[in-house]
N, C-alpha and C positions, 0 to 999 in steps of 0.2 A: 504493500500500500504506500502510495507516494506521501512523503512528508507534508507536502502542501495540503493535501486533502485532509491529513490528520489535524493539522493546523486549524483548517476551515472548520472542521467538526467541532474543535475544542472552542473556537471563537463563537460558533453558533450556539453551543450549549451556554457558554457564559452569557451571550445576549439574551437566551431564553430564560436564564435564572434571574438576570437582572430584570426583565420585564416581569417576572413572577414577583420579585421582591417589591416592585412598584405597585402591582395589582393587589397583592394579597398582605401588604403592609398594615400598619396601624390605622385604626378609624380617623379619617380625615377631621381637622377641626372646623367647627362651622363659621361661617362668615360672622355670626353675632358673637361667637366666643372670642374670635380674632380681635374683633373691635372693644368688647367689654372687659376683657380680661387683663389689659394693661392700660397705661395712661398714656393718651394722645392729645391732651390738652394743647392746642396750638401755640399759646405763649410759651409753655415749658418746653416743647419740642423745638421752638425757634431758638430758645436759650441754650438748649443742649447741642444743638447744630454749631453754637458760637463757641463752645468749649475748645480749648487748644487742640486736642487730638481729633475731635470730631470735624474741626475746621479743615483738616488735612485731607479729609474725604470728599470735600467740596460739594457737600450735600448730594452726593451723587454714589450708586452702588451699581456693580454689575451682578444681576441676579443670577443666582446657581441655574445651571443648564437643565438639571433634573433634580428629583428629590433626594439622590443617594450622593450629591457632590457639594453639600454645604461646606464641608471641612475645606477642599481645594478652593471653592469660591471665596471663603472667608481669608485664606492665605493670600490668595490673589489680589483681594481687595485692600488687605493690610499692606502688602508690599506695595502697591501703588501709591498708597498713603505716606510711605517712607522712602520713595524713589528708587525701588528695586526695579531690575528690568523685568522680572517674570510676573506679569499682571493680568494674566488670563488663566483659567482652570488648566487649559491644554499645556501652557508654559510651566505652570506649577508642577504638574503630573508628569512631564516629558522626562523619560529616563529612569523614573522611580520604580516602575513595574507595577504600579498601583493603579486600580481602575481602568486597566488596559481594554476592558469591553466596552467602554463608555460608561459603565456604571461601577459605582463603589459598592459592590455586593455586600449587602447588610452595614455598608456605611464604614467608615474608618473609626478607629478607636484614638483616643487622645494621644497615646504613644505614637501610633501609626502616623497620625497627622504632623506630630512634632518632627518625626523622621523625614517627612515629604519637605516641611519647611526648611529644616537645617541643611538639606540637600541642595536647596536653591539660594542660600544667603551666607554670608560670612559673619552675620550677627549672631549673638547668643540667643539659642531658644531652649527656655526651660520648661518642663512640666510641673505644675503646681497641682499637687492632688492631696487630699485628707486634710484640707484646710479646716481650720475652726471658723465660726462665725467671726470672731474677733480678727484673725488673720485675714479672712476675706474683706473686712471693712478696710484694713489697712492697705490691702492691694487696690481697692476701690479708690481710695484717697490718692493712690499714686497713678489712677487711670487717667488724668489730665496731664501727665508728664509727657511732653512731646518727644522724649527719648525712649519712651516705652510704648508698646502696643500689646494689648491683652486680647485672645480670642476664648470665648467661654464655650464650655460643652456642658449641655444641660438637658433635661427632658422637658418636651412642651407639655406632657401630660400634668405636670404639677401645677403649672401656670393657667393652661387652657382647658384642662379637662379631657384632653385627648391628644393624640400624636405621640412622637417618640424622639429619640436623642437628636440633638441638633447642635450646630457649631454657628457662632456668628461673632465679629468683632465687637469689642466693647468700644462706644465712641467717647466715654467720660461718665462723670460722675457729679451730679448736682448735690453738693454735701449739705447745704442748708435743708433741702427738701427730701434728702436720704433716697435719691433716686438714681439709678443706673441707666444709662442710654445704650441700648442694646441694637446695634446696626444690622437688624435681620436680613440676611442675604436672599430670603424666600419673598418672592415678589407679591404673594398673597398676603404677607404680613407687614412688610415695610418696616422701618424703625420704630421702635417703641421705648417708652420709659417704663420702669417697674421699682417698686420697693425693693431695697437692696436685700432684706431678710426673705423675701419671696424668691428672688432670683438665687440666693444662696441655697435655698431649700431645694430648688429645681436642680442646681448643679451638684448638691450633696447627695447624691444618688447613684445607684450601681449601673454601669453599663453591662448589661447582659451579654454582650458581645466578648468583652474582654474580662469580666468578672472582676472589674475593679472599679472604684469610683470615679466619676466624671470629675472634672475640674478646669484649670486654666492653661492656657498656654501664654508664656511671656516671651515677647521678642524685643531685644534691646541691644 
């Protein structure tokens, strides 16, 4: 059997598995829940976009291309904000061996996304896991530092009542209001604000794919 035929069969199986993941994945979040579960007050959102880190995104995000690629999309958007060259999902994933079917089958874990990011930058990439609520608060206080970028891994179910694990960059922290600005890379959601404690609860959960807690990526 020719090698090219075998590779084609493997690719086809991968694509089918990716499609199955998208079809039989977690229950989708309703439009009402998307709107009502987080804070979208125009004045607060406007203030959040003016925060030092959020401003580097120019009030614009490149949305993830499918529901499995929130991690690469988060890295790509974050890289764009700090002037790295790889600013698309494809560029971020190129040469990593990840998501080669077009889908990140069952998604990427926090450690896998850290490896993807580190492969494309000379900056330091750290996995922050098993944080206490106080440690999370301290990191959010640093989320407005232009020399740092945070990407959070959390479960939508805790916040929206449905959905699964997700990655998105953090745009900053409105400390007086104790609200975190999440630059959601899913076009259905768009950026939103949330109480720090609620976001911590969504992050402080087990990723069933890796059997480890979710957490933060810090790029500096």
